[in-house]
C-alpha positions, 0 to 999 in steps of 0.5 A: 236680503242677506238677513232673509237668507241667513234666517232661512238657513237657520230655520232650515237647519232647525227643521232638519234637526227636529226631523232627525230627532223625531226619527231617532225617537221613533227608532228608539221606541221600536227597539225598546218594545218588549217581546210578548212573554212566552205562554204555555201551549199544549202539544204532542211530540211527533219527533225528537231529533237529538243529533240536530237539536230539534223537536217536531210538535203538533201544537195548539195556538201559540199566542205570543207568536201569533201562530195558529195550530199546526205541526212544525219543527222547533229548535230548543234552547238546551239539548237536555230538553229533548231528554225529557220527552219522546214521540207520542208524549202530550206536552205543554211548552213555551216557544219564542222567536230567537233571532228568527228561529222558532225555539222551544224554551221549556217543555213538560210532559202531561201525565 
């Protein structure tokens, strides 16, 4: 009886350890997954708010964010990006989700 109990405890501990390792492997693979690379998207500048560091763009599909065409406000990685454009400009830009904030990474006027 003692041997059976000891064997059961060893088996239970081994199973628990294997489950914990599997859970760690799953968490590690989730964290290590790379974010989609930002892709160029066509848009039109609707508003530039330098004081707030934001830009409103009417844009096409943003593939790396899985976002359909719409108009929305974005943050920018650098206030200098806002000096490059004005309302009404046609642009190409890249955007990414940075810590939950949709952010324009680069922007260029289409001439």
